[in-house]
C-alpha positions as CSV (number, residue, x, y, z in Angstrom):
1,M,-84.6,37.0,123.4
2,T,-84.9,39.3,120.5
3,Q,-88.2,41.1,120.1
4,F,-89.4,41.6,116.5
5,D,-91.8,44.3,115.2
6,F,-93.9,41.9,113.1
7,N,-95.5,45.0,111.4
8,D,-92.1,46.1,110.1
9,P,-92.4,46.3,106.3
10,D,-89.0,44.8,105.7
11,L,-89.7,41.8,108.1
12,V,-93.2,41.4,106.4
13,E,-91.5,41.2,103.0
14,Q,-88.9,38.7,104.2
15,K,-91.5,36.5,105.8
16,H,-93.5,36.5,102.5
17,W,-90.4,35.8,100.5
18,A,-89.5,32.8,102.6
19,L,-93.1,31.4,102.5
20,R,-93.1,31.9,98.6
21,A,-89.7,30.1,98.3
22,L,-90.9,27.2,100.5
23,D,-94.2,26.9,98.7
24,R,-92.4,26.9,95.3
25,G,-90.1,24.1,96.7
26,L,-93.2,22.1,97.6
27,R,-95.6,22.8,94.8
28,G,-93.0,23.4,92.0
29,Q,-91.3,26.4,90.5
30,D,-94.2,27.0,88.0
31,A,-96.9,27.1,90.8
32,R,-98.8,30.4,90.8
33,L,-98.3,32.6,93.8
34,P,-101.4,32.3,96.0
35,D,-102.6,34.9,98.4
36,S,-102.1,34.2,102.0
37,A,-105.7,32.8,102.4
38,D,-105.5,30.3,99.7
39,P,-106.0,26.6,100.8
40,A,-103.2,25.6,98.6
41,L,-100.8,27.1,101.2
42,V,-101.9,24.8,104.0
43,P,-99.1,22.2,103.3
44,S,-96.5,25.0,103.0
45,Y,-97.7,26.5,106.3
46,A,-97.4,23.1,107.9
47,V,-93.8,22.6,106.7
48,W,-92.9,26.1,107.6
49,S,-94.1,25.3,111.2
50,L,-92.0,22.2,111.3
51,V,-89.0,24.1,110.2
52,H,-89.5,26.9,112.9
53,G,-90.2,24.2,115.5
54,Y,-87.0,22.4,114.6
55,K,-85.0,25.6,114.6
56,S,-86.3,26.6,118.1
57,L,-85.5,23.2,119.5
58,A,-82.1,23.3,118.0
59,L,-81.4,26.9,119.3
60,E,-82.5,25.9,122.8
61,G,-80.2,22.9,122.9
62,A,-82.9,20.3,122.8
63,I,-81.6,18.7,119.6
64,D,-78.1,17.5,119.6
65,E,-76.8,16.1,116.4
66,D,-74.2,13.9,118.2
67,T,-77.0,12.1,120.1
68,S,-78.3,8.7,119.2
69,D,-81.8,9.7,120.4
70,P,-84.1,8.7,117.4
71,L,-86.1,11.9,117.9
72,T,-83.1,14.1,117.4
73,S,-81.4,11.9,114.7
74,D,-84.5,11.3,112.6
75,V,-86.4,14.5,112.8
76,L,-84.5,16.6,110.2
77,P,-84.2,13.9,107.6
78,A,-88.0,13.2,107.9
79,M,-88.6,17.0,107.5
80,L,-86.4,17.1,104.5
81,R,-88.2,14.1,102.9
82,L,-91.4,16.1,103.2
83,L,-89.6,18.7,100.9
84,D,-88.2,15.9,98.7
85,V,-84.6,17.0,99.8
86,S,-82.1,14.6,101.1
87,P,-79.7,15.6,103.9
88,T,-76.9,15.3,101.4
89,D,-78.5,17.8,99.1
90,R,-78.2,20.6,101.9
91,D,-75.5,23.3,101.7
92,P,-72.8,22.6,104.4
């Protein structure tokens, strides 16, 4: 498993960029950029956690898109609905 230096300035900037992009997707493009302690970020942090959890499960092989298991077949579309994005809107 890759170890990251979470204090690396480039990684910190990319993390903030990703959160800002997700937050703007949730709250709108004209939403002001909150600081990291702003309660307005709670939904964005929640969705970010879902995305990372999904990614971790997928990379570990726990999610198989070819399986009819409702957990694996319904999780990503449900997460995308939280972002008001349909699975067909995603890039291939």
